[in-house]
C-alpha positions in Angstrom: 21.5 50.5 -7.8 22.5 54.2 -7.6 22.2 55.7 -11.0 25.7 56.9 -11.6 25.6 56.4 -15.3 23.2 59.3 -15.9 24.6 61.9 -13.6 23.2 65.4 -13.6 24.6 67.7 -10.8 25.3 71.4 -11.1 29.0 71.9 -11.6 30.7 75.2 -11.0 32.6 76.2 -14.1 36.0 74.6 -13.8 37.5 72.7 -10.9 39.6 74.6 -8.3 38.8 78.3 -8.2 40.1 80.7 -5.7 43.0 78.9 -4.0 46.4 78.5 -5.6 49.8 77.0 -4.8 53.0 77.5 -6.6 56.8 77.6 -6.3 58.1 81.1 -5.4 58.2 83.3 -8.4 61.7 84.6 -7.5 63.1 81.2 -8.4 64.1 80.0 -4.9 62.9 76.7 -3.4 60.3 78.4 -1.2 56.5 77.9 -1.5 53.9 80.5 -2.1 50.2 79.7 -1.5 46.9 81.5 -1.3 44.6 79.9 1.2 40.8 79.6 1.3 40.2 83.2 2.5 42.6 84.7 0.0 45.6 85.1 2.4 49.0 84.8 0.7 51.5 82.9 2.7 55.2 82.1 2.0 57.1 79.1 3.3 60.8 78.8 2.9 60.5 75.0 2.7 57.9 72.3 3.0 56.5 71.9 6.6 57.6 68.9 8.6 55.0 69.2 11.4 51.4 70.5 11.6 48.5 71.1 13.9 45.2 70.2 12.3 41.8 71.7 13.3 39.9 70.6 10.2 38.3 67.1 10.1 38.6 66.7 6.4 42.2 67.9 6.3 42.8 65.3 9.0 41.4 62.7 6.7 43.5 63.9 3.7 46.6 63.7 5.8 45.8 60.0 6.4 45.3 59.4 2.7 48.5 61.2 1.9 50.5 59.1 4.4 51.2 62.2 6.5 49.3 61.7 9.7 52.6 61.1 11.6 53.5 64.8 10.8 50.5 65.9 12.8 51.6 66.8 16.3 48.2 68.1 17.6 44.6 67.8 16.5 41.0 67.9 17.8 39.2 65.5 20.0 36.8 64.9 17.1 39.7 63.5 15.0 41.4 61.7 17.9 38.2 59.8 18.7 36.9 59.2 15.2 36.8 55.4 14.6 38.2 55.8 11.1 41.0 58.2 12.2 42.0 57.4 15.7 44.7 54.7 15.0 46.5 57.2 12.7 46.7 59.9 15.3 47.8 58.0 18.5 50.9 60.3 18.9 49.1 63.6 18.2 48.2 65.8 21.2 44.5 66.1 21.9 43.7 69.8 21.7 40.0 69.5 22.6 36.9 70.5 20.6 36.0 73.7 18.8 36.9 76.3 21.4 40.4 77.7 21.1 41.2 79.2 24.5 44.4 80.2 26.3 45.2 76.7 27.4 45.0 75.4 23.8 47.1 78.2 22.5 49.7 77.5 25.2 49.7 73.8 24.2 50.1 74.7 20.5 53.1 76.9 21.2 54.7 74.1 23.2 54.3 71.7 20.2 56.2 74.1 17.9 54.4 73.1 14.7 55.6 74.5 11.4 52.0 75.2 10.3 48.4 75.2 11.6 45.6 74.1 9.3 42.2 75.4 10.4 38.9 76.0 8.6 37.9 79.6 8.3 36.3 80.6 11.6 36.5 83.3 14.3 38.8 80.9 16.2 41.6 81.7 13.8 42.3 85.1 15.3 43.6 83.5 18.4 45.6 80.9 16.4 47.3 83.6 14.4 48.4 85.2 17.6 50.8 82.3 18.1 53.0 83.6 15.4 52.8 80.2 13.6 51.5 80.3 10.0 47.8 79.6 9.9 46.5 78.2 6.6 42.7 78.5 6.4 41.6 75.5 4.4 39.1 72.7 5.3 38.2 70.8 2.1 34.8 70.8 3.6 32.4 71.7 0.8 32.7 69.7 -2.4 33.6 72.9 -4.3 36.7 73.4 -2.0 38.3 70.0 -2.3 40.5 70.4 -5.3 41.9 73.8 -4.2 42.4 72.9 -0.6 44.0 69.5 -1.2 46.4 71.0 -3.7 47.5 73.6 -1.2 47.8 71.0 1.6 50.1 68.8 -0.6 52.2 71.8 -1.5 52.6 73.1 2.0 53.6 69.6 3.3 55.8 68.8 0.4 53.6 65.9 -0.5 52.2 67.0 -3.9 52.4 63.5 -5.5 50.5 62.0 -2.6 47.9 64.8 -2.8 47.6 64.1 -6.6 46.6 60.5 -5.8 43.6 61.7 -3.9 42.6 64.1 -6.7 43.2 61.5 -9.4 40.3 59.6 -7.6 38.2 62.7 -7.0 38.3 64.6 -10.3 36.9 62.0 -12.7 33.9 61.5 -10.4 33.4 65.2 -10.1 33.8 65.8 -13.8 31.0 63.4 -14.5 28.5 65.9 -13.2 26.6 67.9 -15.7 24.4 70.9 -15.2 21.0 69.9 -13.7 18.2 71.0 -16.0 15.4 70.8 -13.5 15.1 70.5 -9.8 13.7 67.3 -8.5 10.0 67.4 -7.8 10.6 65.2 -4.8 10.9 67.3 -1.6 13.7 66.7 0.9 14.4 67.8 4.4 17.7 67.2 6.2 18.2 67.3 9.9 21.6 67.5 11.5 22.0 65.1 14.4 21.7 66.9 17.7 22.1 65.7 21.2 19.9 68.5 22.3 16.1 68.5 22.1 16.2 71.3 19.4 15.7 70.3 15.8 18.6 71.4 13.7 17.8 71.6 9.9 20.3 72.1 7.1 19.8 75.1 4.9 21.2 75.6 1.5 24.4 77.3 2.7 25.4 74.4 5.0 28.0 71.8 3.8 25.2 69.2 3.4 22.9 71.8 1.9 25.4 72.6 -0.8 25.5 68.9 -1.8 21.7 68.8 -1.9 21.6 71.7 -4.2 24.2 70.3 -6.5 22.3 67.1 -6.7 19.1 68.9 -7.8 17.3 68.0 -4.5 14.3 70.1 -3.6 15.3 71.2 0.0 12.2 72.5 1.7 14.4 74.7 3.9 16.7 75.9 1.1 16.6 79.6 1.9 14.9 79.7 5.3 15.9 82.5 7.6 18.3 85.3 7.0 21.5 84.2 8.7 23.5 81.0 9.4 23.6 77.6 7.7 21.0 76.0 10.0 17.5 76.7 11.2 15.9 75.5 14.4 12.1 75.1 13.9 9.7 73.7 16.4 8.3 70.2 15.7 5.0 71.8 14.7 6.6 74.1 12.2 8.1 71.1 10.2 4.8 69.2 9.8 3.3 71.5 7.1 6.5 71.0 5.0 5.5 67.3 4.8 8.7 66.3 2.9 8.8 63.2 0.7 12.2 62.2 2.1 13.7 62.9 5.5 17.5 62.6 5.9 19.4 62.8 9.2 23.0 63.8 8.8 24.7 61.6 11.4 28.2 62.1 12.9 30.7 59.3 13.1 30.6 59.3 16.9 26.9 58.4 16.7 27.2 55.8 13.9 25.9 53.0 15.9 22.7 51.0 15.1 21.5 51.2 18.7 22.0 55.0 18.9 20.4 55.5 15.4 17.4 53.3 16.4 16.9 55.5 19.4 17.2 58.7 17.4 14.6 57.4 14.9 12.2 56.7 17.8 12.7 60.3 18.9 11.8 61.5 15.5 8.6 59.6 15.1 7.6 60.4 18.7 7.6 64.1 17.9 3.9 65.2 18.0 2.4 64.7 14.5 5.5 63.4 12.8 4.4 59.8 12.5 1.8 60.9 10.0 4.2 62.8 7.8 4.6 61.3 4.3 8.3 60.5 4.6 7.6 58.4 7.8 4.5 56.7 6.3 6.4 55.8 3.1 9.4 54.6 5.0 11.7 57.2 3.4 13.7 58.2 6.5 17.5 57.8 6.0 20.4 58.3 8.3 23.5 59.2 6.3 27.0 59.5 7.7 28.5 63.0 7.5 31.7 61.3 6.2 30.2 61.6 2.8 28.5 65.0 3.3 31.8 66.9 3.2 35.4 66.5 2.5 37.0 64.4 -0.2 34.3 61.7 0.0 31.6 64.4 -0.5 31.7 63.3 -4.2 30.2 60.0 -3.0 27.5 61.9 -1.1 26.7 64.0 -4.1 26.2 60.9 -6.3 24.2 59.3 -3.5 22.0 62.4 -3.3 21.6 62.5 -7.0 20.2 59.0 -6.9 17.8 60.1 -4.3 16.6 62.9 -6.5 16.2 60.3 -9.3 14.0 58.2 -6.9 16.6 55.4 -6.3 17.5 54.9 -2.7 20.0 52.1 -2.8 23.4 52.4 -1.1 25.1 49.5 -3.0 27.3 51.7 -5.0 28.2 53.9 -2.0 29.9 50.8 -0.6 31.8 50.2 -3.8 33.0 53.8 -4.0 34.2 53.9 -0.4 36.0 50.6 -1.0 37.7 52.1 -4.1 38.6 55.2 -2.0 40.2 52.9 0.6 42.5 51.5 -2.0 44.3 54.9 -2.3 46.2 54.4 0.9 45.1 50.9 2.0 42.7 52.4 4.6 39.7 50.6 6.1 37.1 53.4 6.4 33.6 52.0 7.1 31.7 51.7 3.7 28.3 51.2 5.2 27.1 54.8 5.5 23.4 54.7 5.0 20.7 53.2 7.2 17.0 53.5 6.2 13.7 53.2 8.0 
C-alpha cells in the first residue's frame, strides 16, 4: 500500500502564490485576473468560448463541465483516450507549432479567450487580438492559482472549486521533508527517437520528484533546459536504484510499453544496472506527473522514496477524482518490470 498516512513532501509556503482573480475593483461586473506570467487582463464578462493549448487546462475544462465551450484545441487533447469524447466538436489545431495556418483558423473560430501555457508560441497567439491567458496548471505548485483563474474567466467558479476541494486537502497533507531519500532515482521521458531524454529537477516531473524527497541523480545536470540527453554509456555510472519512464497517454499500451522496456535493457550495459537487476523499472503515466492529478503522482513518488512501490492507492485516488464529474479516466497508471 502507498504510505499516505505518513506524508512528508516539501510544501511551498501557502497554496496559490502569484496568480490572482477578482471582480473588477471599480464595482462593475467585469473580471480582472493576473495570469501565470504576471499579465493583468480585464474581461467585461465571463467568456463563452475558448481555445485551449494546455493539456491540463483541457482536463480541467472537462472536470468543470465546460469542454463544450472549447471551440479549438490541440491534437494531443483531441486524440487523448481520456479526453477525446469530450472534444468531438472542437477544431483540431495541430500540435505544438503555432504557424500562420493555425492563427488563421483561430481567428475564424472567434473565441473569447485563448488559454496557453507560457511559451514562445504565445507571441503569435497574442497577435490575433484575442486575449491570451498564460496558464497551464502543469506543475503541482501552479494548480490552485491556475484553476482559480480558469474558473473566474469562464464564469465557472463553483465548478472550479469542486476540483480544488478535492486537490487542496491532499496537498495540505504534505509536510516539509526533513531528509532526502537515500534511494537514487532516474526518470526518463518517453521518446520516439533514439536519444535518451532524462528529466532534470526543473521539469514538471522533476519538480514532483524533488517535492517527494526523491534523490534524482540528474537533479541539476547541465546549465539550461529541463531535460538532458546523455549517451547510454553516460547513464551507467549513475547506477540508479529505481528507474522511472514518464509515459504519455498516446503510448499507454502494454504492447508498446513492453517494447520500450526491451529497448531500455538492450542498451549496452544497462541490463547490469541495479534498477534492472532488482526489477525496479516503472512506467508511470504523465497524467499524474502534472496537472490536477499531480497530487496523486506526488503521493506515489513519496511512497517510492519510502521504499513502497505499490500502485493500489493510486487506483483509489483516480477513482475518487473521477467522481467529481462522473468521468472515467483510466486509474491503472503504473506498470512495473
